[in-house]
C-alpha positions as CSV (number, residue, x, y, z in Angstrom):
1,X,91.3,125.2,67.7
2,X,89.9,122.1,66.0
3,X,87.6,119.6,67.8
4,X,89.2,116.4,69.1
5,X,87.2,113.2,69.6
6,X,88.8,110.6,71.9
7,X,87.1,107.4,70.9
8,X,86.4,104.4,73.2
9,X,88.3,105.3,76.4
10,X,87.6,104.4,80.0
11,X,87.1,107.7,81.9
12,X,88.0,107.2,85.5
13,X,85.0,106.8,87.7
14,X,82.5,106.4,84.8
15,X,82.3,102.6,84.9
16,X,81.9,102.1,81.2
17,X,83.6,103.0,77.9
18,X,82.8,106.4,76.5
19,X,84.0,108.9,73.9
20,X,85.1,112.4,75.0
21,X,84.6,115.3,72.6
22,X,86.9,118.2,73.3
23,X,86.0,121.7,71.9
24,X,87.5,125.1,72.6
25,X,89.8,123.8,75.4
26,X,86.9,122.1,77.3
27,X,85.3,118.7,77.6
28,X,82.2,119.3,75.5
29,X,80.5,115.9,75.7
30,X,81.1,112.5,77.3
31,X,79.2,109.4,76.2
32,X,79.2,106.3,73.9
33,X,79.1,106.6,70.1
34,X,79.5,110.4,69.9
35,X,79.2,111.9,66.4
36,X,81.5,114.9,65.7
37,X,81.9,115.7,62.0
38,X,85.2,117.3,61.2
39,X,86.8,116.4,64.5
40,X,90.2,114.9,64.8
41,X,89.6,111.3,66.0
42,X,92.0,109.5,68.2
43,X,91.3,105.9,69.0
44,X,92.0,105.1,72.7
45,X,89.8,102.1,72.9
46,X,90.0,100.3,76.3
47,X,92.5,102.8,77.7
48,X,92.1,104.7,81.0
49,X,91.4,108.4,80.9
50,X,92.5,110.6,83.9
51,X,92.3,114.3,84.5
52,X,95.7,116.0,84.5
53,X,98.0,115.0,87.3
54,X,98.5,117.6,90.1
55,X,102.0,117.8,91.6
56,X,101.3,119.3,95.0
57,X,104.8,119.5,96.5
58,X,108.1,119.8,94.8
59,X,111.2,122.1,94.8
60,X,111.7,123.1,91.1
61,X,114.3,125.8,92.0
62,X,116.6,123.2,93.6
63,X,116.7,120.7,90.8
64,X,119.8,119.4,89.0
65,X,117.6,117.5,86.5
66,X,118.9,117.6,83.0
67,X,122.5,118.3,84.0
68,X,125.4,116.0,84.7
69,X,125.1,113.6,87.6
70,X,126.1,115.1,90.9
71,X,127.1,112.6,93.7
72,X,125.2,113.3,96.9
73,X,127.4,114.6,99.7
74,X,125.2,115.3,102.7
75,X,124.8,113.2,105.8
76,X,121.3,111.8,106.8
77,X,120.3,114.6,109.2
78,X,118.0,117.5,108.5
79,X,120.8,119.9,109.5
80,X,123.2,118.1,107.2
81,X,120.9,118.5,104.2
82,X,120.3,122.1,104.9
83,X,124.1,122.7,105.2
84,X,124.7,120.8,102.0
85,X,122.0,122.8,100.2
86,X,123.5,126.1,101.4
87,X,127.1,125.1,100.8
88,X,126.9,123.8,97.3
89,X,124.1,126.0,95.8
90,X,126.5,128.6,94.3
91,X,129.0,125.9,93.2
92,X,126.4,124.1,91.1
93,X,124.6,127.2,89.8
94,X,121.3,126.6,91.6
95,X,118.7,127.8,90.7
96,X,119.1,127.2,86.9
97,X,116.3,128.0,84.5
98,X,117.4,125.4,82.0
99,X,117.3,122.6,84.5
100,X,113.9,123.7,85.8
101,X,112.6,123.8,82.2
102,X,113.9,120.3,81.6
103,X,112.1,119.0,84.7
104,X,108.9,120.7,83.8
105,X,109.0,119.2,80.3
106,X,109.5,115.8,81.8
107,X,106.6,116.3,84.1
108,X,104.4,117.5,81.3
109,X,105.3,114.4,79.2
110,X,104.2,112.2,82.2
111,X,100.8,113.9,82.4
112,X,101.3,116.6,85.0
113,X,99.3,119.7,84.2
114,X,99.6,121.7,87.5
115,X,102.5,122.1,89.9
116,X,102.9,123.7,93.3
117,X,106.5,124.3,94.0
118,X,108.3,125.5,97.2
119,X,110.9,128.1,96.2
120,X,113.7,129.0,98.6
121,X,113.7,132.5,99.9
122,X,116.6,133.7,102.1
123,X,119.1,136.6,102.1
124,X,121.7,134.5,100.2
125,X,119.5,133.7,97.2
126,X,116.9,136.6,97.4
127,X,114.2,136.2,94.8
128,X,116.4,134.6,92.1
129,X,114.6,131.3,92.5
130,X,111.2,132.9,92.1
131,X,112.4,134.5,88.9
132,X,114.0,131.3,87.5
133,X,110.8,129.3,88.1
134,X,108.7,131.9,86.5
135,X,110.9,132.0,83.4
136,X,110.9,128.2,83.1
137,X,107.2,128.0,83.6
138,X,106.6,130.4,80.8
139,X,108.3,127.9,78.4
140,X,106.3,124.8,79.3
141,X,102.5,124.1,79.1
142,X,102.2,123.4,82.8
143,X,100.6,125.8,85.3
144,X,103.0,126.5,88.1
145,X,102.2,128.1,91.5
146,X,104.9,129.0,93.9
147,X,105.2,128.9,97.7
148,X,107.7,131.4,99.1
149,X,109.6,128.9,101.3
150,X,112.0,129.8,104.2
151,X,114.2,126.7,103.8
152,X,116.7,128.0,106.3
153,X,114.4,129.4,108.9
154,X,112.5,132.7,109.4
155,X,113.2,133.9,112.9
156,X,116.7,132.3,113.0
157,X,117.6,133.8,109.6
158,X,117.3,137.6,109.8
159,X,116.0,139.3,106.7
160,X,114.0,136.2,105.5
161,X,110.6,137.5,106.7
162,X,111.1,140.7,104.7
163,X,112.0,138.7,101.6
164,X,108.9,136.5,102.0
165,X,106.8,139.7,101.9
166,X,108.7,140.9,98.8
167,X,107.9,137.5,97.1
168,X,104.2,137.9,97.9
169,X,104.2,141.4,96.6
170,X,105.7,140.1,93.4
171,X,102.7,137.8,92.9
172,X,103.8,134.5,94.6
173,X,100.6,132.7,95.5
174,X,101.5,131.2,98.9
175,X,103.7,131.6,101.9
176,X,105.5,128.7,103.5
177,X,106.8,127.8,106.9
178,X,109.3,125.3,108.3
179,X,109.2,123.4,111.6
180,X,108.1,126.3,113.8
181,X,109.5,124.5,116.9
182,X,112.3,122.4,115.5
183,X,114.0,125.1,113.4
184,X,112.7,128.5,114.6
185,X,112.4,127.4,118.3
186,X,109.3,129.7,118.7
187,X,106.2,128.2,117.1
188,X,103.8,131.0,118.2
189,X,106.0,133.8,116.8
190,X,106.7,131.8,113.7
191,X,103.0,131.3,113.0
192,X,102.4,135.0,113.7
193,X,104.8,135.9,110.9
194,X,103.5,133.3,108.3
195,X,99.8,133.7,109.0
196,X,100.2,137.5,109.2
197,X,101.7,137.6,105.7
198,X,98.9,135.3,104.4
199,X,96.3,137.6,105.8
200,X,97.9,140.7,104.5
201,X,98.3,139.5,101.0
202,X,95.4,137.1,100.6
203,X,97.9,134.3,100.2
204,X,97.7,130.5,100.8
205,X,99.8,128.9,103.5
206,X,101.8,125.6,103.2
207,X,104.0,124.7,106.1
208,X,106.7,122.0,106.1
209,X,106.4,120.0,109.3
210,X,109.1,117.5,109.9
211,X,108.9,117.7,113.7
212,X,107.7,114.3,114.9
213,X,105.8,112.7,117.8
214,X,103.9,114.8,120.3
215,X,105.9,117.9,119.4
216,X,104.7,117.7,115.8
217,X,101.1,116.9,117.0
218,X,101.1,120.0,119.2
219,X,102.2,122.1,116.3
220,X,99.4,120.7,114.1
221,X,97.0,121.8,116.9
222,X,98.4,125.3,116.8
223,X,98.0,125.4,113.0
224,X,94.4,124.1,113.2
225,X,93.6,126.8,115.9
226,X,95.2,129.6,113.9
227,X,93.4,128.5,110.7
228,X,90.0,128.5,112.5
229,X,90.7,131.8,114.3
230,X,91.5,133.6,111.0
231,X,88.9,131.9,108.9
232,X,91.5,130.6,106.5
233,X,89.9,127.2,105.9
234,X,90.7,125.8,102.4
235,X,93.8,128.0,102.1
236,X,96.1,126.2,104.6
237,X,98.1,123.0,104.1
238,X,100.7,121.1,106.0
239,X,103.4,119.2,104.1
240,X,104.9,116.0,105.4
241,X,103.3,116.0,108.9
242,X,105.5,113.1,109.9
243,X,104.0,113.2,113.5
244,X,100.7,111.9,112.2
245,X,102.4,108.6,111.3
246,X,103.9,108.3,114.7
247,X,101.0,109.2,117.1
248,X,98.6,106.7,118.7
249,X,95.2,106.1,117.1
250,X,93.3,108.4,119.5
251,X,95.6,111.3,118.7
252,X,95.4,110.6,115.0
253,X,91.6,110.5,115.2
254,X,91.5,113.8,117.1
255,X,93.8,115.6,114.7
256,X,92.1,114.2,111.6
257,X,88.8,115.6,112.8
258,X,90.4,118.9,113.6
259,X,92.1,119.2,110.3
260,X,88.9,118.3,108.4
261,X,86.8,120.8,110.4
262,X,89.3,123.6,110.1
263,X,89.8,123.0,106.3
264,X,93.6,122.3,106.6
265,X,94.9,120.0,103.9
266,X,97.8,117.6,104.1
267,X,100.5,116.9,101.5
268,X,102.7,113.8,101.6
269,X,105.5,112.6,99.4
270,X,106.1,109.2,101.2
271,X,109.9,109.7,100.8
272,X,112.6,107.4,102.1
273,X,111.7,105.9,105.5
274,X,110.0,108.9,107.0
275,X,106.6,108.3,108.5
276,X,103.6,108.5,106.2
277,X,100.3,110.1,107.5
278,X,97.4,107.5,107.8
279,X,95.8,108.0,104.4
280,X,92.7,106.0,104.9
281,X,91.9,107.5,108.3
282,X,92.5,111.1,107.0
283,X,90.3,110.6,103.9
284,X,87.5,108.9,106.0
285,X,87.6,112.1,108.2
286,X,87.2,114.3,105.2
287,X,90.7,115.8,105.1
288,X,92.0,116.9,101.7
289,X,95.1,114.9,100.9
290,X,97.5,115.7,98.1
291,X,100.8,114.1,96.9
292,X,104.0,115.3,95.4
293,X,107.6,114.3,94.9
294,X,109.4,116.7,97.3
295,X,112.9,117.0,95.9
296,X,113.7,115.8,92.4
297,X,117.4,115.2,91.6
298,X,118.7,117.9,93.9
299,X,121.1,118.6,96.8
300,X,118.8,116.9,99.2
301,X,118.8,113.6,97.3
302,X,119.5,112.0,93.9
303,X,116.0,110.4,93.4
304,X,112.9,111.5,91.6
305,X,111.7,111.0,88.0
306,X,109.1,113.7,87.5
307,X,106.4,111.0,87.0
308,X,103.7,111.6,89.6
309,X,102.1,108.2,89.0
310,X,105.4,106.7,90.1
311,X,105.3,108.8,93.3
312,X,101.7,107.8,93.9
313,X,102.9,104.2,93.7
314,X,105.4,104.9,96.5
315,X,102.6,106.4,98.6
316,X,100.4,103.3,98.1
317,X,103.4,101.0,98.8
318,X,104.5,102.8,101.9
319,X,100.9,102.7,103.1
320,X,100.9,98.9,102.5
321,X,97.9,99.2,100.2
322,X,97.1,96.1,98.2
323,X,93.4,96.3,97.4
324,X,92.4,98.3,94.3
325,X,90.1,100.6,96.3
326,X,93.0,101.5,98.6
327,X,95.5,101.9,95.9
328,X,93.1,104.3,94.2
329,X,93.4,106.6,97.2
330,X,97.0,107.3,96.1
331,X,95.8,108.2,92.6
332,X,93.1,110.5,94.2
333,X,95.9,112.3,96.1
334,X,97.8,112.9,92.8
335,X,94.7,114.2,91.0
336,X,91.5,115.4,92.7
337,X,93.2,115.9,96.1
338,X,95.8,118.2,94.6
339,X,93.1,120.0,92.6
340,X,91.1,120.7,95.9
341,X,94.3,121.9,97.6
342,X,95.0,124.4,94.8
343,X,91.3,125.4,94.4
344,X,91.3,124.4,90.7
345,X,88.1,125.2,88.9
346,X,86.8,123.1,86.1
347,X,88.9,120.2,87.0
348,X,87.7,116.7,86.2
349,X,86.2,114.6,83.4
350,X,82.7,116.0,83.1
351,X,81.3,118.2,80.4
352,X,82.4,121.8,81.0
353,X,85.7,120.8,82.7
354,X,89.0,121.9,81.2
355,X,90.4,119.4,78.8
356,X,93.5,118.5,80.8
357,X,93.6,114.8,80.1
358,X,96.0,111.8,80.4
359,X,95.5,108.5,78.6
360,X,97.2,105.3,79.8
361,X,97.2,101.8,78.3
362,X,95.6,100.1,81.3
363,X,92.2,99.2,82.4
364,X,91.9,100.8,85.9
365,X,93.1,103.2,88.5
366,X,95.1,100.7,90.6
367,X,96.9,99.4,87.6
368,X,97.8,102.9,86.6
369,X,99.4,103.5,90.0
370,X,101.2,100.2,90.3
371,X,102.5,99.9,86.7
372,X,102.6,103.7,85.8
373,X,103.0,102.8,82.1
374,X,104.1,105.3,79.4
375,X,101.4,107.8,78.6
376,X,99.5,107.3,75.4
377,X,98.3,110.9,75.2
378,X,98.6,114.1,77.3
379,X,96.3,117.0,76.6
380,X,96.4,120.5,78.1
381,X,93.5,122.9,77.6
382,X,92.4,120.8,74.6
383,X,95.8,120.8,72.9
384,X,97.4,117.4,72.4
385,X,101.0,117.8,73.8
386,X,102.2,114.2,73.7
387,X,100.7,111.4,71.5
């Protein structure tokens, strides 16, 4: 692998122009006026350099991306979306490896280097989604981690718990949950199953929590308690957590402190008009906050581009962020927050970090989020993928 010298860029957080020398898949040196005889030189003068984007929540197995347009046919309720998903899955050939591959290629071109995807596990689909995602991921230079996701319930859908275990045995990295109260109607038993599997197989946990208001807040408390009791800090996440955007400030403060102390991360997609967790409050408390698309062109909705910077813009907009330092929090969620969630090692822009890099024709982080311009260059492990 030949050396690559990126000349004159603006590494995020450095505060001044610098060259980046990439060698053997790693960032070897960062500084002005670097000399690297024999290196391939790419002039990126005045352009922003970011670490690879981290898509922390999507559903690759469901996607219709790359296929013909499919008009959306579900109503606006959670039950309606679940029914539409079940009813049309076979008709439209979901999961489809070709469509998943097309979406991952789009994500890669937009600078995403790591993906956590929630893959449906239930008696109807079995582990076909897991296998399709693995096959697609092997074709594209993006690192993909799966969550075994009980989209249609665990306790209410007999056979699902056993299939979740089979997915973990096969190497799936995380086990998911879904509205322990709203869907399964028994939050304690639901969490017994999910956390029990995580303990048994050393897996991470990522629970979809749509339940709102005080019910959702109580479920967050149960998740915090369970995480503390089992010593799983840093391995547990809650996705969506709409309740946090609906509770009063005192409850938000209490839960933010509890999440931070227990090491429970939050993942938001800021989709449609659903409540968005209070980003600034959570970050001030020390909670790891990550960002993802949720569904992309699937049976739950026709939206989503695969460009995580565009999704970060939605997070900033829905949070009513206008100042640069606030907008930058959305970029943090799409990069370093996701890296913390996944426990990525060697992530960043310092010497010794993996050379997963994105270059954009703009001067700062807030502009990158708001404008999300076409990428000038994308690099994965020192290999230039798009230039």
